[in-house]
N, C-alpha and C positions, 0 to 999 in steps of 0.2 A: 504494500500500500504506500503510495507516495502522495505528498501534499502538492497542491498546484502552485504555480507562480502567479504573482500579482504584478501586472505591468505598472510601471511608474507613470504618473500623470505627466503630460507635456510641460506643465508649469512647475512641476515639483523639482526640488533640488536633491531628492532622495533617489537612490538606485532602486531597481526592482528587487523585491524580496523573493528569494527562492528557498523553499524549505526542502530539506533532504528527506530520506526515508523516515517514516514514523516508526519508532521502536515500540513494540508492545512488551511491557514489563509486567509480570505477574507479581502481585503482592499477596503474601499469606501470613497468617498469624498462627504460629505453632503453639503458643502458650494459652490460647483461648481468649475470648473477648474480654472478660472481666479479670483475667489473671495475669495480664502483662505487668512486669515490674514497673514501678513508678520511678521516673528519673526527674532530675531538676537541672536547670541551667544556672551556672554561676555567671553573673553579669558584673564585670569589673570595669572601672573607669581607668583606662591606661593600658599598658602593655606588659605582658608577662614574657620575659625573654629567658631562654635557657642559656646556661653557660656554654662556651664553645666546646668544652669536653663532652657535653651531652647532646650536641646537635645531631649526631647520627643515631642516637638511641632514645628517641622521644616516646616510643610506645611503652606503656606501663611505667612511665617515669612519674614518681611521686613528687608533686610540686608543693604540697602543703597539707595542713590539717584543718578540716572543717568541723566545728563543734557547735552544739546548741544546748543551752541550759534548759533543763526540763520545765522550769517555772516561767521562762520567757520565750518570746517569739523572735528574739534576736539571735543571729548566728555570728560566729567569729571564724575567720579564715586566716590562718597563720602561714605565711610564706617566708621562710628564712627568718630575718629579724624584723619582719613587718607583720602587723596585725590589722585586719580590716573588720569592720562591724557592718552587718547587713540585715535585711529583713526579707521574709518570704512574701512574694507578690504573685497572685494567680495570673496565668496567661489568658488573653482574650479568647484564643483558639488553641486547643491542645495540638501538640505535634507528636509525630511518631519517630522512634529511633529505628532505623532500618539497617539490615546487614545484607550486603550484595553477595549473591551466590551465582556463580557461572554454571550454566547447565551445559552438558555435553551429551549428544546422542551418538549412536554408532557411526552415522554418516559424517559427523563433524569432528571426530577424534583427530583427524589429520589436519583440520583447518584451524590454524592458530587464531585467526581473526573472527572467530565465532562470536556473535553478538547476543546470543540467547542468555538472558539473565533472569533471576528470580530475586525478589526482595522479601526478606523475612522480617517481620515486626518483632523486635526484641525488647521494646519498651515504649512507654507513653510519657510525654512531658506535659504536665499541667501547671507546674509552678516554676518560678525562677527566684533565685536568691540574689537580691540586688544590693551591691556594695557601692553606695554613691558618695561616700566620704573618702577623704585621703587616708592612706594607711598611717597607723601609729607606730613609731619606732620602738622596738623592744630591747634596746641596748641598755644593759644594766651597768651600774658603776662598779669598778673593781674594788675589793676590800682594801682598806688602808693597811700599811705595814704595821702600824702601832697596834691595831686590833689583833693582828695575828700574833704579835709578841706577847700581848696580855694573855691571850688564850693559851699560849705555850707556857708562860710562867705559872699559871694557875694549875696546869696539869702536872707540873714538876713538884 
């Protein structure tokens, strides 16, 4: 199945739009309608950059710790020496988390450019955790030498 070309108008400054073949992608949910795991989006103001030593190994890289006190709806996200405080905000429309699976049939095993794929739903996103304030620095002051001497004298 192919889409048609739309000719440009004579007065228009835009070229004709030609669409290529339409891909048909099958979406399935293997976890059941109501049983998909609930995910959340972390929305940060700014950029999180990996150190140069981790640039090649970003998959499964732990970037921080997300915590929520049971009595509050505030979340804290600690990345290195920085702590952010945020709140949970519902999304206007839920989103799906999809995993792409390439399908291969007996006829396509030799064809490297096979375009048959299936998308599997692995989660649903209904909430985002919004961090809209600047991070707080978590740098602690080093203990003074005098305090260390006093504690050493007491133990003797």
